[in-house]
ROKOLVO-674552 format. One record per residue (C-alpha): residue number from 1; z, x, y. Coordinates in Angstrom, 1 decimal. Layout:
N
<NUM <Z X Y>>
...
***
This chain:
288
<1 <-34.2 15.3 4.3>>
<2 <-37.6 14.8 6.0>>
<3 <-40.4 17.4 6.6>>
<4 <-39.5 20.1 9.0>>
<5 <-41.4 19.9 12.3>>
<6 <-44.1 22.5 13.0>>
<7 <-43.1 25.2 15.5>>
<8 <-45.3 24.8 18.5>>
<9 <-45.8 28.6 18.7>>
<10 <-47.9 28.2 15.5>>
<11 <-50.4 25.9 17.1>>
<12 <-53.1 28.6 17.7>>
<13 <-53.1 29.4 14.0>>
<14 <-53.4 25.7 13.3>>
<15 <-56.4 25.5 15.6>>
<16 <-58.2 28.4 13.9>>
<17 <-57.6 26.8 10.5>>
<18 <-59.1 23.5 11.8>>
<19 <-62.2 25.3 13.1>>
<20 <-62.6 26.9 9.7>>
<21 <-62.3 23.6 8.0>>
<22 <-64.8 22.0 10.3>>
<23 <-67.5 24.6 9.3>>
<24 <-67.3 23.6 5.7>>
<25 <-70.5 22.1 4.4>>
<26 <-69.1 19.7 1.9>>
<27 <-67.0 17.7 4.3>>
<28 <-67.5 13.9 4.4>>
<29 <-68.4 12.4 7.8>>
<30 <-65.0 10.7 7.9>>
<31 <-63.2 14.0 7.3>>
<32 <-65.3 15.9 9.9>>
<33 <-64.7 13.1 12.5>>
<34 <-61.0 13.3 11.8>>
<35 <-60.9 17.1 12.2>>
<36 <-62.9 17.0 15.4>>
<37 <-60.6 14.3 16.9>>
<38 <-57.5 16.5 16.1>>
<39 <-59.2 19.5 17.7>>
<40 <-60.0 17.5 20.9>>
<41 <-56.4 16.4 21.2>>
<42 <-55.2 20.0 20.7>>
<43 <-57.6 21.4 23.4>>
<44 <-55.9 22.9 26.4>>
<45 <-52.7 24.0 24.8>>
<46 <-53.4 27.5 25.7>>
<47 <-53.1 26.6 29.4>>
<48 <-49.4 25.9 28.9>>
<49 <-46.7 28.6 29.1>>
<50 <-45.2 28.3 25.7>>
<51 <-42.0 29.9 26.9>>
<52 <-41.5 26.9 29.2>>
<53 <-41.9 24.4 26.3>>
<54 <-39.1 23.1 24.1>>
<55 <-39.3 25.0 20.8>>
<56 <-38.4 23.0 17.7>>
<57 <-36.4 25.0 15.3>>
<58 <-37.7 25.5 11.8>>
<59 <-34.2 25.5 10.5>>
<60 <-33.0 22.2 8.9>>
<61 <-30.6 20.1 11.0>>
<62 <-27.0 20.4 9.8>>
<63 <-25.8 17.7 7.5>>
<64 <-23.6 15.1 9.2>>
<65 <-20.2 15.0 7.6>>
<66 <-19.4 11.5 6.7>>
<67 <-15.8 10.4 7.1>>
<68 <-14.1 10.3 3.7>>
<69 <-12.9 6.8 2.7>>
<70 <-9.2 6.4 2.6>>
<71 <-7.7 6.2 -0.9>>
<72 <-6.9 2.7 -2.0>>
<73 <-3.5 1.9 -3.5>>
<74 <-3.5 0.7 -7.1>>
<75 <-1.4 -2.1 -8.4>>
<76 <0.2 0.0 -11.1>>
<77 <1.3 2.6 -8.6>>
<78 <2.7 0.0 -6.2>>
<79 <4.4 -1.9 -9.0>>
<80 <6.0 1.1 -10.6>>
<81 <7.3 2.1 -7.2>>
<82 <8.8 -1.4 -6.8>>
<83 <10.5 -1.0 -10.2>>
<84 <12.0 2.4 -9.2>>
<85 <13.3 1.0 -5.9>>
<86 <14.9 -2.1 -7.5>>
<87 <16.5 0.0 -10.2>>
<88 <18.1 2.4 -7.7>>
<89 <19.1 -0.3 -5.1>>
<90 <21.4 -3.3 -5.2>>
<91 <19.0 -5.9 -3.7>>
<92 <21.5 -8.7 -3.7>>
<93 <23.7 -6.9 -1.1>>
<94 <23.1 -6.2 2.6>>
<95 <22.0 -8.4 5.4>>
<96 <18.3 -8.3 4.5>>
<97 <18.0 -7.0 0.9>>
<98 <14.2 -7.7 0.7>>
<99 <13.5 -5.6 3.8>>
<100 <15.5 -2.8 2.4>>
<101 <13.6 -2.9 -0.9>>
<102 <10.1 -3.2 0.7>>
<103 <10.9 -0.5 3.2>>
<104 <12.0 1.9 0.5>>
<105 <8.8 1.0 -1.6>>
<106 <6.4 1.7 1.3>>
<107 <8.2 4.8 2.3>>
<108 <7.8 6.2 -1.2>>
<109 <4.2 5.2 -1.4>>
<110 <3.5 6.9 1.9>>
<111 <4.9 10.2 0.5>>
<112 <3.2 9.9 -2.9>>
<113 <-0.3 8.8 -1.6>>
<114 <-1.0 10.4 1.8>>
<115 <-3.6 8.6 3.8>>
<116 <-3.4 5.3 1.8>>
<117 <-1.3 3.7 4.5>>
<118 <-1.9 3.9 8.2>>
<119 <-0.8 7.2 9.7>>
<120 <-0.5 6.0 13.2>>
<121 <-0.4 2.8 15.3>>
<122 <-3.2 0.4 14.9>>
<123 <-5.0 -1.5 17.7>>
<124 <-4.7 -5.3 17.9>>
<125 <-6.7 -6.8 15.0>>
<126 <-7.3 -3.5 13.2>>
<127 <-7.2 -3.8 9.4>>
<128 <-4.4 -2.0 7.6>>
<129 <-3.9 -1.2 3.9>>
<130 <-4.3 -3.6 1.0>>
<131 <-1.1 -3.8 -1.1>>
<132 <-1.7 -4.9 -4.7>>
<133 <1.2 -5.7 -7.1>>
<134 <1.2 -6.9 -10.7>>
<135 <2.7 -10.2 -11.8>>
<136 <6.0 -8.7 -13.0>>
<137 <6.7 -6.8 -9.9>>
<138 <5.8 -9.8 -7.7>>
<139 <8.2 -12.0 -9.7>>
<140 <11.1 -9.5 -9.1>>
<141 <10.5 -9.4 -5.4>>
<142 <10.3 -13.2 -5.2>>
<143 <13.7 -13.4 -7.0>>
<144 <15.2 -11.1 -4.3>>
<145 <13.8 -13.3 -1.6>>
<146 <14.9 -16.5 -3.3>>
<147 <18.4 -15.2 -3.9>>
<148 <18.6 -14.2 -0.2>>
<149 <17.6 -17.8 0.7>>
<150 <20.3 -19.1 -1.6>>
<151 <23.1 -17.4 0.3>>
<152 <23.0 -14.3 -1.9>>
<153 <23.7 -16.3 -5.1>>
<154 <21.6 -16.0 -8.2>>
<155 <22.4 -19.7 -9.0>>
<156 <23.2 -22.3 -6.4>>
<157 <24.0 -26.0 -6.5>>
<158 <22.0 -28.3 -4.2>>
<159 <23.8 -31.4 -3.2>>
<160 <22.2 -34.3 -1.1>>
<161 <25.4 -36.4 -1.2>>
<162 <24.2 -38.4 -4.2>>
<163 <22.5 -36.0 -6.5>>
<164 <23.2 -32.4 -7.5>>
<165 <20.9 -29.8 -8.9>>
<166 <21.6 -26.3 -10.0>>
<167 <18.8 -23.9 -9.0>>
<168 <18.6 -20.5 -10.7>>
<169 <17.0 -18.4 -8.0>>
<170 <17.7 -15.2 -10.0>>
<171 <15.6 -16.4 -12.9>>
<172 <12.5 -17.4 -11.0>>
<173 <9.2 -16.3 -12.6>>
<174 <5.6 -16.1 -11.5>>
<175 <2.1 -16.3 -13.0>>
<176 <-1.0 -14.9 -11.2>>
<177 <-4.5 -16.0 -12.1>>
<178 <-7.8 -16.0 -10.3>>
<179 <-7.1 -17.5 -6.8>>
<180 <-3.8 -19.0 -8.0>>
<181 <-0.1 -18.2 -8.1>>
<182 <2.4 -20.4 -10.0>>
<183 <6.1 -20.0 -9.3>>
<184 <8.5 -21.3 -12.0>>
<185 <12.0 -22.3 -10.9>>
<186 <14.6 -23.0 -13.7>>
<187 <16.9 -25.9 -12.8>>
<188 <19.8 -27.8 -14.4>>
<189 <21.3 -31.3 -13.8>>
<190 <23.9 -32.7 -16.1>>
<191 <22.4 -32.3 -19.6>>
<192 <18.9 -31.7 -18.1>>
<193 <17.3 -28.3 -18.2>>
<194 <13.8 -27.8 -16.9>>
<195 <11.4 -25.3 -15.4>>
<196 <9.7 -26.7 -12.3>>
<197 <6.3 -25.3 -11.6>>
<198 <5.0 -24.9 -8.0>>
<199 <1.3 -23.8 -8.0>>
<200 <-0.4 -22.3 -4.9>>
<201 <-4.1 -21.9 -4.4>>
<202 <-4.8 -18.8 -2.4>>
<203 <-7.8 -16.5 -1.8>>
<204 <-9.6 -14.4 -4.3>>
<205 <-12.0 -11.5 -4.2>>
<206 <-14.9 -14.0 -4.3>>
<207 <-13.4 -16.5 -1.9>>
<208 <-11.4 -15.2 1.1>>
<209 <-9.0 -17.7 2.6>>
<210 <-6.7 -15.6 4.9>>
<211 <-3.3 -17.2 4.9>>
<212 <-4.5 -20.7 3.9>>
<213 <-2.6 -22.1 0.9>>
<214 <-2.7 -25.4 -0.9>>
<215 <-0.3 -26.9 -3.4>>
<216 <0.4 -30.3 -5.0>>
<217 <2.6 -32.9 -3.3>>
<218 <5.2 -32.5 -6.1>>
<219 <6.0 -29.7 -8.6>>
<220 <5.1 -30.0 -12.2>>
<221 <7.9 -30.5 -14.7>>
<222 <10.6 -33.1 -14.9>>
<223 <9.5 -36.2 -13.0>>
<224 <12.9 -37.2 -11.7>>
<225 <13.7 -33.7 -10.4>>
<226 <10.2 -33.6 -8.8>>
<227 <10.7 -36.9 -7.1>>
<228 <14.2 -36.1 -5.7>>
<229 <13.9 -32.4 -5.1>>
<230 <10.2 -31.7 -4.9>>
<231 <10.0 -30.9 -1.2>>
<232 <12.9 -28.5 -1.4>>
<233 <11.6 -26.7 -4.5>>
<234 <8.1 -26.3 -2.8>>
<235 <9.8 -24.9 0.3>>
<236 <11.9 -22.4 -1.7>>
<237 <8.8 -21.1 -3.6>>
<238 <6.6 -21.0 -0.5>>
<239 <9.2 -19.4 1.7>>
<240 <10.0 -16.7 -0.9>>
<241 <6.3 -15.9 -1.5>>
<242 <5.5 -15.6 2.2>>
<243 <8.6 -13.6 2.9>>
<244 <7.7 -11.1 0.2>>
<245 <4.2 -10.7 1.6>>
<246 <5.4 -10.5 5.2>>
<247 <8.0 -7.8 4.5>>
<248 <5.5 -5.8 2.5>>
<249 <3.0 -6.0 5.4>>
<250 <5.7 -5.2 8.0>>
<251 <6.8 -2.1 6.1>>
<252 <3.3 -0.7 5.7>>
<253 <2.7 0.3 9.4>>
<254 <3.0 -0.4 13.1>>
<255 <0.7 -1.4 15.9>>
<256 <0.2 0.2 19.3>>
<257 <3.1 -1.8 20.7>>
<258 <5.4 -0.6 17.8>>
<259 <5.4 -4.0 16.2>>
<260 <5.2 -4.4 12.4>>
<261 <1.9 -5.1 10.8>>
<262 <1.3 -8.7 9.7>>
<263 <-0.4 -10.5 6.8>>
<264 <-4.2 -10.6 7.1>>
<265 <-4.7 -12.5 3.9>>
<266 <-3.5 -13.2 0.4>>
<267 <-5.6 -12.8 -2.7>>
<268 <-5.0 -13.3 -6.4>>
<269 <-6.8 -12.3 -9.5>>
<270 <-5.6 -12.3 -13.1>>
<271 <-2.4 -10.4 -13.2>>
<272 <-2.6 -9.0 -9.7>>
<273 <-1.5 -10.3 -6.2>>
<274 <-2.7 -8.5 -3.1>>
<275 <-1.4 -8.6 0.4>>
<276 <-4.0 -7.6 3.0>>
<277 <-2.5 -6.4 6.3>>
<278 <-3.6 -6.0 9.9>>
<279 <-2.2 -5.3 13.4>>
<280 <-1.2 -8.5 15.1>>
<281 <-3.6 -9.9 17.9>>
<282 <-1.6 -9.9 21.1>>
<283 <-2.3 -12.9 23.4>>
<284 <-0.4 -11.4 26.3>>
<285 <-3.4 -9.4 27.5>>
<286 <-5.5 -12.6 27.7>>
<287 <-2.8 -14.3 29.8>>
<288 <-2.6 -11.7 32.5>>
***
């Protein structure tokens, strides 16, 4: 807080004090000149009606109350809520099991952590909450999405008319490191058993990349499986990951047109995957 302004009603007393100082004998020429200049500038104040002047209060200005930052969700809280929702639900049943799980998770988080999620509709482009999850919880959600993409089957046989491959969607695993997510898909073919690894480069706390992802042209693992089924395995992993992020974002809030929030960006750090959310930017208002 700065110095309080001098009340203008005290100016006559200030003038008298300056006159007393000016009569001192040990003043330097510079100090005497300074006091005389101030006195000249203050001359004539007695001609004003002080009641017509704006009086500056001696009381300090009230402190401005800063808006309290909204509480941020922690990965362990979101992940434990996911575990609870999965344990109480049957995610392999229903028309959209992943939506049911993520909806339940975000509803519970809204109750347990008031203010951490948007309380009302967001304007187009407004930023929503960040939703962090640990690796284990992410892997479980990816399994739900992958099973849903496999016609509700934990294991499904892919057949291209010549080759067959059994894909175990219910045993998919994930590893999260700085700016990177790797999805491991167990597969079988005749006497072959392998784990095909699909890595994705995403954003990090140091390098934001929005929804931009990069991967290899083929999964790592068995070379024959990668050559024949590489594109399909990448599509399964990518589709499941984006579906998880999209359903989490959608369940976290709504925009002014009652549409679900969308993904703003994906970031990864060791052991933690975060979905950043926002209200979608409507193009209709630019086309009117």
